[in-house]
C-alpha positions, 0 to 999 in steps of 0.5 A: 764048183762052190763047195755047196750041195748044188755044184757038188751034185752037178759035178757028180752027174757030169762025171757019171755022164761024161767020164772024169777025163771030160770034166773040169771043176772050176773054183772061183773064190773072192774074199767072201769065199770061206775056207771050207768052200774050197776044201769041200769043192777040192775034196769032191774033185779029188774023189771023182778024179776030175781036173780042178782049177782055181781062179781067184777073182778079188782083183777083178772084183775090185776093178768092177766095183769102180763102176758096178755095185754087185759084180761078183756073180756076173764075174764068175759067169763071165769067167766060165763062159770065157773058158768055154769060148777060149777052149772051143776046140775042145767043145767045152760046155758050161753045165749050170748048177742052179736047181728048180726051186731057186729058178722058180723063186728067181733066186739067181742072177742073169748072166751070172750064176744062170750062165751055161749051155745046159742045166743039170738040176734045172728040173730038180727041187732043192730037197731032191738035190739033197736026196740025189746027193745022198744017193750018189754016196750010197751008190758009190759006197763011200763019201764022194760028197763030204758030210759037211756039204750036207750040213752047212747052211746054204750061202751064195757067199757074195757078202759077209755072213750071207745065207739063203733067205728061205726055209727050203723044207717049206718052200721047196715042196710049195714051189712043186705044188704051184709049178707041177700041181698048179694048185691055187693059193686057196688050195695051198692055204687049205694044206696049211702052208703059211699065208705069208709064205704062199703069197711071197712064193707066188709073187716071186714065181711071177716076177722071175718069169723073164729070167726063166725065158733066158735060162739054160735049157734043163734036163726034164724029169718032171711033168712041168719043166721050165722052158718045156712044160711051163710058159707064162706071160711076161709083159702083162699084169697076170698074177697066176 
């Protein structure tokens, strides 16, 4: 649990599916983690009534930095999988929190935030994540996911002042049109998508195929779910 919209919604889905007594929320802060991230993650856990554990990793990060340049996401992935392995008698499964838009763009780290046994949101676009999160609150008749989670600018909090580099109001539906509708660049330009965004999105989707082949299986809700309805070449120069 990072305090962001994706992990908050994933936690709600897991709790609805499995029962609050069967869900553990893990908060893994570094020095870049903001105060509101913990507050929001803890609030969601309290609202759902699940067990919440905090595992600070700054000391581990410093040890990694002696040999590696960007260890943060992989440390978190390692910790989550270690919890799953150590508590194997409890049959613990790590639920991946990445959404379909990020997975399409390759905006994720192998063996880091892509770790997990199943992806709850792997076939859910970024805009749909917000809609589903609003539905969670509406269905409950109260604020399970805090208002601030919806309003804050998405950030992986891997370094100071870092935010997601996409306008998801444009890129999220664009990814859906490419992946699910299989529209060509020409067709997308006719629909008034900016040319540079179309080119960049196509390039990112193509380059990230090797990651998706190693991603957690996801719950299929659309006609084209990664890993089920989408298989593209990796090793040749096919450009889509």
